[in-house]
C-alpha distance (Angstrom), angle and dihedral (degrees) to the residues before:
residue distance angle dihedral
M1 . . .
A2 3.78 . .
S3 3.79 117.3 .
K4 3.80 135.5 -172.4
L5 3.81 132.9 -150.0
V6 3.77 122.3 -172.6
S7 3.83 132.1 -172.0
Q8 3.76 129.2 -179.3
T9 3.82 126.7 -159.6
K10 3.77 125.2 -173.8
I11 3.74 113.4 -138.7
K12 3.80 131.6 -169.2
S13 3.78 95.9 -152.1
S14 3.75 122.2 81.7
G15 3.82 118.2 -66.4
D16 3.88 87.6 -151.3
V17 3.79 91.6 55.5
F18 3.86 91.7 46.5
H19 3.82 91.4 50.7
D20 3.79 92.9 45.4
L21 3.71 93.4 51.0
L22 3.86 93.1 49.4
R23 3.76 90.7 44.7
H24 3.80 105.3 40.8
Q25 3.83 106.1 15.9
P26 3.85 110.6 27.9
H27 3.79 88.1 141.0
Q28 3.75 88.3 71.2
I29 3.94 92.0 60.9
S30 3.79 89.0 80.3
D31 3.88 86.9 65.4
I32 3.82 90.8 48.9
S33 3.79 105.0 41.0
S34 3.78 131.3 41.8
H35 3.80 89.3 -150.9
V36 3.89 88.8 72.0
Q37 3.91 122.5 60.0
S38 3.64 97.3 178.9
C39 3.81 147.7 -19.0
D40 3.76 121.7 -155.4
L41 3.78 136.1 -173.1
H42 3.85 113.9 -130.0
D43 3.75 102.5 170.0
G44 3.81 137.2 7.2
E45 3.77 125.5 7.3
W46 3.81 130.0 -56.0
G47 3.81 110.5 -92.0
T48 3.86 98.2 21.5
E49 3.65 133.6 112.2
G50 3.95 115.8 -105.6
S51 3.84 90.5 29.2
I52 3.76 114.8 136.1
I53 3.83 119.6 -140.2
S54 3.83 133.7 175.3
W55 3.78 128.0 -148.5
N56 3.70 129.0 -158.4
Y57 3.79 107.4 -160.0
V58 3.82 143.0 158.9
H59 3.83 119.1 -114.5
D60 3.69 122.2 171.4
G61 3.75 91.6 -8.8
K62 3.88 92.0 -56.3
D63 3.70 131.4 112.1
M64 3.76 109.9 -114.7
F65 3.80 139.6 -176.8
A66 3.79 134.9 -148.7
K67 3.81 129.0 176.1
E68 3.82 110.8 -164.5
I69 3.78 136.5 179.1
V70 3.86 116.9 -138.2
E71 3.78 98.7 -119.2
V72 3.81 102.9 176.4
I73 3.74 135.8 8.9
D74 3.81 116.9 -171.8
E75 3.93 108.1 -175.7
E76 3.81 90.9 -177.0
K77 3.79 94.0 54.7
K78 3.77 91.7 33.2
S79 3.84 88.7 -126.9
I80 3.85 133.8 144.6
T81 3.81 126.9 -174.5
F82 3.71 121.6 -158.7
K83 3.81 123.1 -169.2
V84 3.90 114.0 -155.9
I85 3.89 109.4 -130.2
E86 3.86 98.6 172.3
G87 3.68 137.1 9.7
N88 3.72 150.2 74.1
V89 3.82 97.6 -50.9
L90 3.80 89.8 59.5
E91 3.84 89.2 62.9
I92 3.77 89.0 72.7
Y93 3.86 104.3 18.8
K94 3.87 124.5 59.3
N95 3.73 90.3 -144.6
F96 3.81 135.8 -4.0
K97 3.76 133.1 -167.3
V98 3.85 128.4 -176.5
T99 3.74 123.1 -157.7
C100 3.81 125.4 -170.7
H101 3.78 117.1 -163.9
V102 3.83 127.0 178.0
D103 3.74 123.2 -158.6
T104 3.72 120.2 -164.7
E105 3.82 122.6 -169.2
G106 3.76 114.5 168.1
E107 3.91 106.5 -59.7
D108 3.86 92.6 -13.7
H109 3.82 120.4 95.1
L110 3.85 122.7 -176.8
V111 3.79 123.6 -167.6
T112 3.82 111.8 -154.7
W113 3.83 118.9 -168.5
T114 3.71 117.7 -170.7
F115 3.83 128.3 -168.7
E116 3.83 119.9 -158.9
Y117 3.71 110.8 -172.7
E118 3.86 147.4 149.9
K119 3.79 118.3 -141.2
M120 3.87 118.5 -132.9
H121 3.80 88.6 -133.9
E122 3.84 140.6 -7.0
D123 3.79 96.0 -93.7
V124 3.76 93.8 63.6
E125 3.83 112.2 107.6
D126 3.73 123.3 -128.7
P127 3.72 110.4 -98.3
H128 3.83 96.6 -105.9
T129 3.79 93.4 138.4
L130 3.78 92.3 50.8
M131 3.85 88.4 52.3
D132 3.87 85.5 52.5
V133 3.67 87.7 59.0
L134 3.83 94.1 52.4
V135 3.84 90.3 46.8
G136 3.78 88.3 54.1
I137 3.74 92.2 50.1
T138 3.81 87.3 51.0
K139 3.69 90.3 52.9
D140 3.74 94.0 46.0
I141 3.83 90.1 52.2
E142 3.81 91.0 50.0
S143 3.71 92.8 49.3
H144 3.85 90.6 48.3
H145 3.74 93.1 53.3
L146 3.88 94.5 43.9
D147 3.89 93.5 50.5
P148 3.71 108.4 96.9
K149 3.84 91.2 -150.1
T150 3.85 92.3 66.8
D151 3.86 129.4 81.2
N152 3.87 106.7 -106.4
């Protein structure tokens, strides 16, 4: 049975900058957040649908890996959907998609992360701790862009 988990985080930094970083320069996130060790391009070009990227990240104190295909990019909605095609999450989920959507209204910016997934069996927990990692990355990116000592 398919499930969905959604988390929203208000940020003070620009939603456009956040979306642009995730779309065109995700490999720079490892320099911004301790949750991400690396992000590499395997096929295609940064910021294009059909590209394949991999992430090495820390989850629950363990080194993890995910290879994803960029399924959908919607510039108008500032939304990107990634489908996990290899990695640790597929050990306990049959399929797993991650969507990041940035809403901007005036000075307010809201980052929404959505997981769509199917558990291998009933005993598998919902991925709340993995969502905590993405919220942590979101806050790290916000801090980085609000810090006057960093290059924006």
